N, C-alpha and C positions, 0 to 999 in steps of 0.2 A: 597486544594489537592482533586482531584476528586476520588471517590471511584472506586475500581476495580470491574469489573463485571464478574460473572461466567455464563456459559450457563444456560438458564432458563428452568427448569422443570415445565411447566405451570400447570400440574395436581397437583403437590405437593404445588406449591405456592398458587393456588386457594383453595386447601383443608385447608391449614394452616390459610389463611385469613378468610375463611368462618367459620371454627370451632372457631376461636378466637372471631369473632363477634357474632356468635351464643351463645357463653358462656356469653357474656355481656347481650344479650337480655334475655336469659334463667334466669339469676340471677336477672333480674327485677321482674320476676313473680314467681320464684321458691319458694320464701318465703311465698307467699300468702296462699297456701293451708296448710302450716304448722303453720300459725299464732296462732291458738288455742293451739297447743302443745307448741309453744314457750312461749305464755302467761302463761300457767300453769307451765312451767319449770323455768322461770326466774322472774315471778311475775310482768309482765307489767300491767299497767292500760290500759283501752280501748283507752284513748287519747295517752298515751305513746307508744302504739303499732304502731301508725301511723308513729313514727319516724324511725322504721325499714325500711320503704319505703322512707320516706322523706329524711333521711340522705344520702341515696344512690343517689336519683334523684337530690337533691340540689348540692351535690359535683360534680356529673356528668355534670349537666347543667352549674353550676357556673364556672368550670374550663375547659370546653370543648374548648372554643376559645383560651385560653392560651395553651392548649394541642396541638391544631393545629399549633399555632405559634412556639411552641417548636420543633415540627417535622420539620417545614420549616428550622429552624436555625441549629438544631443539627443533622438532618438526620432522615428520616422516619423509617428505620429499627431499628436504635438505640432506638428511642422512642417507637416503637412497642414492642420491647423486654422489655424495662423499664416498660411500662404500664402493660404487662403481668406479670412481676415480682411483681409489687405492688398489682395487682389484686389477684394473687395467694396467696401471703403471707397474705393479708388481709382476704382471705377466710379461711385460717388456723386459724387466730385469731378469726374470727366470730364463726367458728365451735367449738372453745374452750371456748367461752364466758361463764362466770359464773354469770354475772349481766347484767341488762338492759343497764347501762352506757357503759360497755365494748362492747356490741354488737353494740350499736348505733355509737360509736366512729369508730369502724373498718368497719361498713357499709359505713361511710363517706370516710374512706381511700380507700375502694373498689371502691366507686364512683369516687374518684380521679384517681385511676388506669384506670378505664373505660374512663375517660376524656382524659387521655394521649394516650390510645390505640386506641380508636375509630376513630379519624381523620386520623390516618395513614393507616387504613385498606383499604379504597377506593383509597387513593393516591397511595398505593403500587400496586393495580390492574391497575391503569392508567399507572404506570411506567413499569410494567411487561407484559402488554398485548397491542398489537398494536391496534390503533384506527380502528374500523370496526367490522366485524362479531365476532372476537375473544373476543374483549372487551365487546361487547354487550351481548354475551353469558355469560361471567364472571359476568357482572353486574346483569343479570337476575337471575343467581343462587345465587348471594349474597343477592339480595332482597328477593328471596324465603326463604333463611335461616332466614332472619329477620322476615318474615311473619309467619313462623311456630314456631319461638322461644318462643313467649309468651305462647302458649298452651303447648309446650314441657316442659317449666318450670313449668306450673301448674300441669301437669300430673306427671312429674319426681319428683317434690317436694312432691306431695301427696304420691306417691309410696314409696319413701325413708322414709318419715315420718311414714308411716304405717308399713313397713317391717323392718326398721333399727332404724332411729332416724332423727329428723329434722336436726341435725348437719351434717348428711351424705350429705345433699344437698349442703353444702359448702365444705366439705372435698373432694367431687368428683372433684372439680376444681384443686386439687393438682397434680394428675398425668397428667391430661389434660394440665394444664398450663406448667408443666415441659416439656412435649413432644413437645408442640408448640414452646417453647423457643429454644429447641435443633434443631427442624426442621427449625426455622427461621434463625438460624446461618448458617445452611447448604445450604438452598435453596433460601433464599431471598437476593437480592442485595441491598446494601445501595444506597440511593439517594444523589445527590449533596446537600451540605449545601448552604443556602442563608444567606446573611447579613441581620441584623435586630435587633430590640430591643424587650425585654420582657416587656409587660405592666402588671407587677406584681401588682402594686397599683390598677389598674383597676379590675383585677381578684379578689383581696382580698376584695375590698370595695363592689363589686357587690355580691359576694358569702356570705360574712358576713352580708351584708344588708338583703339579702333574708332570711338567717338563722334567724336573729333577728326578722324579720317580721313574719315568719311562727311560730317561738317559741311563740311570743306574742299571736297569734291567738289560738294555741293549748293550751297554758297556760290558756286562757280564758275558754276553754272547761272544764278544771279541777277545776279552782278556781273562775270562774265567771268574768264578765266584770268589776266588781269593783276592781279587783286585780291591785294594783299599779305596780307589776312586769310585768303584761301583757301590760299595756299601756306604761311603760318605754321601754320595748323591742320593741314594735311597733314604738315608736318615734325614737329610736336608728336606727332601720332598715330603716326608711324613710330618716333620716339624711345621713346614709351611702350610700343609693341609689342616693340621690341628689349629694353627693360627687363624686360618680362614674361618673355621667353625667358631672360634672365639670372637672374631670380628663380627660375624653375622649375628651372633647371639646378643650383641650390644648395639648394632646399627639401627638407627631410626627407620631407615628405608633400605633394608638389606637386599642384595641380589637374590639370596636364597632364604625366604622365610622358613625358619626351622620348624614351624608348625606343619609344613608340608610333609615332614618326615615322621609325624606322630601316628600315622595310619599304617598298620602292618601290611594290609593288602596293597596299598599304593606303593609302599617300599618294595614289596615283592615284584610289582610291575616294573619299577625302575631297575631292580637287580636282574630280572629276567631279560629285559631289553639289553642291558650291558653285557650279559653273558651271551645272548644271541648274536650281538655284533662281534664279540670277541671270537666266536666260532666262525661266523660267516666271512670275516675279513681274511682268514686263512684260505678259504676257498677261492676268493677273488684274486688275492695278491699272488699266491703261489701257483694257482692254475694258469694265470697269464704267463708266468715264467716257464712253467712246465710245458706249455704248448710250443714255446719257441726253443727252449733249451733241450727238451727231450724228444718231442715229436718233430722238431725242425720246421715249424710253421713260420712264415713271415709275420711281421707285426700286423699286417692287414688281415691275413687269414686268422691269426689269433683273435683279433677283435671280432671278426665274423663268427668265429666258433662259439661265442657267448650268446648268440641269438637264441639258441634253444633254452636258455634260462629266461630270457625276457618275454617271449611269447606266452608261455604258461603263467609267468608271474603277472603279466597284465591281465590275463583271462581270470585268474583267481582273485586278483585285487578287485576287478570289476564285479565279481560275483559275491563279494563279501556281504553287501546289504541283504541280498536274497538268502545267502547261507546263514546269516545271523538270525533272520526271522524264522528260519526252519529248524536250525540246530542249536542256536545260541552261541555267544562269544566263546564260552569256555571250550566247547567241543571243537570248534574250528581252530582255536589256538593250539590245543593239544595235538590235533591231527596235523596241523601245519608243522609244528616242531618235530613230531615223529617222522614225517616225510623228509624233512631236512636232514635229520640224523641219518636216515637210511641212505639218502643221496651222498652225503659226505663220507660215510663209512664205505659205501660201495666204491667211490672213487679212490679212497685210500687203498682198498684191497686190490684195485685194478691198476694202480699207479705204475707198477713195474712191467705191465704188459705193453706199454708204449704204443697204444692204439686209441685213436679218437673214437671210432665207431664202437670198439669193443670195451673201452674203459672210461670214456669221458661223456659221451652223448647222453646215455641213460641217467647217470648221476646229475647232469645239468638239468634235464627235464624234471627230475624229482625235486631238486633244489628250487627250481622256478615255481613249481606248483606249491611247495611248502611255504616258501617265503611270502608269497602273496596272501596267505591266510594268517600269518603271524603278527605282522606289524600293526594292523588296525585294532585287533583286540587288545594288544598291549598298550596302545595309545588310549583307548577307552578306559582301561583299568588305571592308567596313570593319572587321569584327570577326574576320576570318579569321586564325588563327594567334596570337591574343592569349592570353596567360596568364590563368588564372582570376582572379588578383588584380588584373588590369588591365582586366577585361571591362567593368566599369561606366564606367571612364574612357574606354575606346575608344568605347562607346556615346555617352558625353557629347560626345566630339569630333565624332561624326557629327551630332548634333543642333546643335552649335555651328556646324558647317559649313553646315547647313541654314539656320539663322537668319541667319548672317552673309552667306551667299550671297544671300539675299533682300534684305538691307539694302544691301550694296554694289551689287548689280545694279540695285536701284531708284534709288540715288543716281546711277549712271552713266546710266541711261535717262532720268532727269529732265533731265540735261544735254543729251541728244540731243533730247528733246521741246522743251526751251526754246530750242534753237539758232535756231529760226525765229520766236521770240516768239509761238508759238501761244497762244491764250487759250481759256478755256472758253466764251467768248461768240461765237467765230468758228467755226462748224461746219465750213466747208470747210477752214480751216487745221488744225483739230483732227483731221479725218479724214486729211489729208496727213501730219501729224506723228505720228499714231498708227501709220500705215504705216511710217514711218521707225523708230520705236521697235521695232516688231515685227521688222523686218529685223535690228536689232542683237540683239534677243532670240534670233532664230534663229541668229545668229553664235555667241552663247554656247553654245547647244545643239549646234551643229556642233563646237565645240571640245571639249565634253563627250563627244561621240560619238568624236572622234579619240582623246582620252585613254583612253576605255574600250576602243576597238579596239586601240590600240597597247600599253597598259600593264597593263590589268586582266586577270588570269587567275583561274580558279576551281578550280585543282587543290588538293586537300587542304583544301577549305573547311571551316571550323569550323561546328558547329551553332549556331544562334542561342540565346543565353541569354535568360532572362526579362528581364534588364535591357536587352539589345539589342532585344528585341521592342518595348519602349517607344518606341524611336527609329525603328523601322520604322513604328509607328503614327503618330508625330508626322510622319513623312515624308509622310503622306497629305495634309497640309494645305499645298498649294502656295501 
C-alpha cells in the first residue's frame, strides 16, 4: 500500500531534518568538554572515560547499515521518528545516570537511535526536494549543519556544564526531540516500502565483535597486557568479526556486499579514512581534557577554545569544489593530510608549555585547515566505480570506517595515555602524556598520508550520489 502524500512545506521539512541531524552531530562532541565533571561525579577511571565516547560511536557505526535497511523496508518517516524516540529517551536516561555502567549502556542505546535516524535524514531530503537547484541547496545546508555541529557541541556542552550541569547537555534533547517528532508527523511524507530482508545476524556479529575487540584493548590499558580478560576479549572479537565475513559471504541481501572490497583503490580510501579518524580522535578527546586539566580552563572556555578549528575547517570545506577543479582531488587530499600532521605534531611538541596562545592556537588553525580538505576527497574515492545498486552500501561502509576508526583509535590512544599512569589530577603528567598521545595520533595520520599517496587514485571518479553526500557530511564530525 503506497503512502498518502500531503503538500510539502519545504522550509519546515528541511528545518526538521537539519535539526535532527545537527542533534546527532552535537551529541558526538557535547560530552567532551564535560568529561572532567562527569569523571568527578560518577567516578570514571581515565580508561573507562573513553567508553562514554566509544559506546556511542560503536553502536552508531555498528548498526548504521541495518538502520538504513530498516528504513528501506519499513518506511523512512516511520524509522526517522523511531530513531528520534530512541535517541531522545536514551538522552533522558543518560542525564539521569548515577553510575558509569548506566551511562555507558544508554550512550550505546543513544548510538543505536542515531543509527536508525541518520540514514533516513538524507533519503527524506531526496524524496521531498526535486533534483536540481532545490535539492542542491538543501544538501548544502544539511552539510553545513553537520560541519558546525562538532563545535556547537563543544561550546554548548561546556556552557551547560559550567552554568547548570553536565546532565543538562543531555536533558536539552528532550524538548527538541519531542518537537521534531511532532513536526515529522505533520510535515514529512512517508516513503514507499521496499521488499527485503534484515541481516540481523550480520549486524550483531559485526557490532559485538568490534565491542569485544575495543574492550580488550581498553582493558589492557587498565590491567596490563598480561590480563587474560584482555586477550580473551580480543580473541572473541576477532572470531565474531570472522563470523561476520562468513555470514555476509552467504547472505542473499548482506549488509556489506563483499564485492565492494574487491577494488584496491576503494579499500585504500576506507583504510585511509579509518586511520585519519584514529588520529584525529586523539586531538579532539585529549585536547578537551588538556585545556581543563592543564591550562585550567572552565568547560565553557574549553569549548570556545575550539572555535579556531571550526572557522578554517568551514572555509576549506566550502572551497573544496573550486580547489578540486584547479588542483584535483589527489593534491588537496595529500595537502590536507600533511597540514593535519603538522598541526598535531606541533601541539604534541608544545604540550608541556602549558600555554594556549603559544602551544594550542596555531596547531588548531592548522588542523582546521587540513581537515576541511581531507574528508571530501576520501568520500569521492570511497564511492568511485560503485554500481548504482551498491551506492548506499558503499556510503555506509565509509561511515562505518569513520565511526570504527574513531573508536579503535581512541582505545589504542587510551593505552598510550595510561602507560605512565597519568591522572587528571596531575597537570604535569597529564601534559607530558597528552604529548605522547598526540605523537601517536600523528603516526596514524602519517600512515593515512602514505596510503593515500601510494594507493589512492582519482581517475574516472564517480560523481557523489545523494546517499554518499550523507556520509561526506557526517565526515565533518571528527
